[in-house]
Every structure is written in C-alpha cells, then in structure tokens.
C-alpha positions as CSV (number, residue, x, y, z in Angstrom):
1,X,0.0,0.0,0.0
2,X,2.9,2.4,0.6
3,X,4.0,2.1,-3.0
4,X,0.4,2.8,-4.1
5,X,0.2,5.9,-1.9
6,X,3.6,7.1,-3.4
7,X,2.1,6.6,-6.9
8,X,-0.9,8.7,-5.9
9,X,1.2,11.5,-4.5
10,X,3.7,11.6,-7.4
11,X,1.1,11.4,-10.3
12,X,2.0,7.8,-11.4
13,X,-0.5,5.2,-12.6
14,X,-3.0,4.3,-9.8
15,X,-3.6,0.8,-8.4
16,X,-7.2,-0.3,-7.6
17,X,-6.5,0.1,-3.8
18,X,-6.4,3.9,-4.3
19,X,-9.7,3.9,-6.2
20,X,-11.3,1.7,-3.5
21,X,-10.2,4.0,-0.7
22,X,-11.7,6.9,-2.7
23,X,-15.0,5.1,-3.0
24,X,-15.0,4.7,0.7
25,X,-14.5,8.4,1.0
26,X,-17.3,9.2,-1.5
27,X,-19.6,6.9,0.4
28,X,-18.8,8.8,3.6
29,X,-19.3,12.1,1.7
30,X,-22.7,11.0,0.4
31,X,-23.8,10.2,3.9
32,X,-22.4,13.4,5.2
33,X,-24.1,15.7,2.6
34,X,-27.2,13.5,2.5
35,X,-26.9,12.4,-1.1
36,X,-29.0,9.2,-1.4
37,X,-29.1,8.9,-5.2
38,X,-25.7,7.3,-5.8
39,X,-24.4,3.8,-5.3
40,X,-21.0,2.3,-5.9
41,X,-19.4,-0.8,-7.5
42,X,-16.3,-2.5,-6.2
43,X,-13.7,-2.2,-9.1
44,X,-11.9,-5.4,-8.2
45,X,-15.1,-7.3,-8.9
46,X,-15.6,-6.0,-12.4
47,X,-12.0,-5.6,-13.8
48,X,-11.2,-7.1,-17.2
49,X,-9.0,-9.7,-15.4
50,X,-12.1,-10.8,-13.4
51,X,-14.2,-11.0,-16.6
52,X,-11.5,-13.3,-18.1
53,X,-11.2,-15.4,-14.9
54,X,-14.9,-15.8,-14.0
55,X,-17.4,-14.0,-16.3
56,X,-20.5,-15.5,-14.6
57,X,-19.4,-14.2,-11.2
58,X,-19.0,-10.7,-12.7
59,X,-22.6,-10.9,-14.1
60,X,-23.9,-12.1,-10.8
61,X,-22.1,-9.3,-9.0
62,X,-23.7,-6.7,-11.3
63,X,-27.2,-8.3,-10.7
64,X,-26.5,-8.1,-6.9
65,X,-25.4,-4.4,-7.1
66,X,-28.3,-3.4,-9.4
67,X,-30.8,-5.1,-7.2
68,X,-29.3,-3.6,-4.0
69,X,-29.2,-0.1,-5.6
70,X,-32.4,-0.3,-7.6
71,X,-33.6,3.0,-6.2
72,X,-30.4,5.0,-6.9
73,X,-30.2,7.4,-9.8
74,X,-26.6,6.5,-10.6
75,X,-24.4,3.6,-9.8
76,X,-20.7,4.5,-10.2
77,X,-18.5,1.7,-11.5
78,X,-14.8,2.5,-12.0
79,X,-13.6,0.0,-14.6
80,X,-10.0,-1.0,-15.4
81,X,-8.9,-2.7,-18.6
82,X,-5.6,-2.8,-20.4
83,X,-3.8,-0.4,-18.1
84,X,-6.6,2.2,-18.3
85,X,-9.3,3.5,-16.0
86,X,-12.7,4.7,-17.2
87,X,-16.0,5.3,-15.4
88,X,-19.2,3.5,-16.2
89,X,-22.3,5.1,-14.7
90,X,-25.3,2.8,-14.6
91,X,-28.7,4.4,-14.6
92,X,-31.3,1.7,-14.0
93,X,-34.3,4.0,-14.6
94,X,-33.3,5.0,-18.1
95,X,-31.6,1.6,-18.9
96,X,-28.5,3.5,-19.7
97,X,-24.8,3.1,-19.1
98,X,-22.8,6.3,-19.4
99,X,-19.2,5.9,-20.4
100,X,-16.8,8.6,-19.1
101,X,-13.4,7.9,-20.7
102,X,-10.6,10.3,-20.0
103,X,-8.7,9.0,-23.1
104,X,-11.4,8.4,-25.6
105,X,-10.9,6.1,-28.5
106,X,-12.7,3.3,-30.2
107,X,-11.8,0.8,-27.4
108,X,-14.0,-2.2,-26.9
109,X,-15.3,-2.3,-23.4
110,X,-14.9,-5.9,-22.4
111,X,-17.4,-5.8,-19.6
112,X,-20.2,-4.7,-21.9
113,X,-21.6,-8.2,-22.5
114,X,-21.7,-9.0,-18.7
115,X,-23.4,-5.7,-17.8
116,X,-26.0,-6.1,-20.6
117,X,-26.7,-9.6,-19.5
118,X,-27.0,-8.5,-15.8
119,X,-29.5,-5.8,-16.9
120,X,-31.6,-8.4,-18.7
121,X,-31.5,-11.0,-15.9
122,X,-32.2,-8.5,-13.2
123,X,-35.0,-6.7,-15.1
124,X,-36.7,-9.2,-17.5
125,X,-38.6,-6.4,-19.2
126,X,-35.4,-4.7,-20.4
127,X,-34.5,-5.5,-23.9
128,X,-32.1,-2.7,-25.0
129,X,-29.5,-1.0,-22.9
130,X,-28.3,2.3,-24.1
131,X,-24.5,2.9,-24.0
132,X,-23.7,6.5,-24.2
133,X,-20.2,8.0,-24.4
134,X,-20.3,11.3,-22.6
135,X,-18.3,14.4,-23.2
136,X,-16.0,14.8,-20.2
137,X,-12.6,16.2,-19.3
138,X,-9.8,14.4,-21.1
139,X,-6.4,13.6,-19.6
140,X,-3.4,15.3,-21.1
141,X,-0.9,12.4,-20.8
142,X,-0.9,8.7,-20.3
143,X,-1.0,8.2,-16.5
144,X,-3.8,10.5,-15.4
145,X,-6.8,8.2,-16.0
146,X,-7.2,7.1,-12.4
147,X,-7.1,10.7,-11.2
148,X,-9.7,11.7,-13.8
149,X,-12.0,8.8,-12.8
150,X,-11.8,9.8,-9.2
151,X,-12.6,13.4,-10.1
152,X,-15.5,12.3,-12.3
153,X,-17.0,10.4,-9.3
154,X,-16.4,13.4,-7.0
155,X,-18.1,15.8,-9.4
156,X,-21.1,13.5,-9.9
157,X,-21.5,13.3,-6.1
158,X,-21.1,17.0,-5.5
159,X,-22.6,18.5,-8.6
160,X,-24.8,16.0,-10.5
161,X,-26.4,13.8,-8.0
162,X,-29.8,15.3,-8.6
163,X,-29.8,15.3,-12.4
164,X,-31.8,12.7,-14.4
165,X,-29.1,12.1,-17.0
166,X,-25.4,12.8,-17.6
167,X,-25.7,13.5,-21.3
168,X,-24.6,17.1,-20.9
169,X,-23.4,17.2,-17.3
170,X,-19.8,17.8,-18.0
171,X,-19.6,21.0,-20.0
172,X,-16.4,20.4,-22.0
173,X,-13.6,17.9,-22.6
174,X,-11.0,20.4,-21.4
175,X,-8.4,18.9,-19.1
176,X,-8.8,19.3,-15.4
177,X,-6.6,21.9,-13.8
178,X,-3.7,20.8,-11.5
179,X,-5.8,22.3,-8.6
180,X,-8.7,19.9,-9.5
181,X,-6.3,16.9,-9.3
182,X,-4.6,18.2,-6.2
183,X,-7.9,18.5,-4.5
184,X,-8.6,14.8,-5.2
185,X,-5.2,13.8,-3.8
186,X,-5.7,15.9,-0.7
187,X,-9.2,14.5,-0.1
188,X,-7.9,11.0,-0.5
189,X,-5.0,11.6,1.9
190,X,-7.2,13.3,4.6
191,X,-9.7,10.5,4.5
192,X,-7.1,7.8,4.6
193,X,-5.3,9.4,7.6
194,X,-8.5,10.0,9.5
195,X,-10.4,6.8,8.8
196,X,-8.1,4.1,7.6
197,X,-4.9,4.4,9.7
C-alpha cells in the first residue's frame, strides 16, 4: 500500500486500492451531505481480469449491485482494462450506461456483455440497454486516467447527484486543472489518515 500511496502523490498510474479508498471516502461524503441517489461498485469485482477469470461471477455481482441499488439514480463503476481506468455510470431507470473515458478512442469495453446480461437478468422487461459516451474532461498524458475517474466520481456526487441524465453534465472535454487533481489527492489523503490508519 505504501507504493500505491507514493504513486498517488507523485502522479503515477493508480492501483485499484487507491480507487477503493476513494470510493469509501465518497460513500462517507454521500452520507455526510445526504446524497442518497448514488451507489458504488467495487472495481476489483468487475475488472477485465475478473471477466476473463470468471465472467458468470461478474454478471452475478452486477445483478446483486443493481438489485441492491435499484432506487439509486446512478451507480458509479470504476472500470480497469488494459492499463486504463474509465468510469461506467449505470442508470437503471433509463436503462443507460454512461461511459466517461478520460482518453477516448474506439476501445472495446470488455465488460459490456456482462453488464448487458445482468440488466436483462435483473430486469426481465429490459431488452435494450443504451451505452452513451459522454463528453468529459480528457487527460493530457498517459498516466492520469485514475485521477480523472476519481474526479468524475467526486463531481457526480457534488454537482450532478440530482440530475436525471449525464448527457450534458460535463460541459467540456478540457483537461482538469492541476488544482482539481490536487484536491482529489488531498481529499484521499485526509480521509485515509483519519479513517483508515
């Protein structure tokens, strides 16, 4: 964990443990500011590696999460594949999965099949699931994806928890400022020191 924290503080690629601690912080924040419209997915349960090792377990996990959070507006699912983090935002009401990718390209999202199947198994009336790529801030280099995913989640909790859709929530694809990223690092460190140590 020490190496992971050093990576966080020196702007290196982020390990899943850093994302998990930030999800704990966001869950605490939701309780603190009384945001009840957002649920979270454990990123280790849905990684590309997990899909390869045990795809039925990933589908079952999604069914469990969607059933547990069926009344939430958004379920935030940080997803890691091929050395890259992106954020999937599941909206059960609109049968939509929003994709926030800090390094957009024509990548195939490996977990799409599992998430589509989970939707259909959890909600038998669902036939079509909409996958929408949202405009969102884009990372300037190759190592910032984890920081951007944490910032997306923070912004959704703080700014967009009461909206019905994320189609136009993020106003541009301009990069986040260094202050935006520093704020995430500081929030992570403060929460970790106060709640995890």
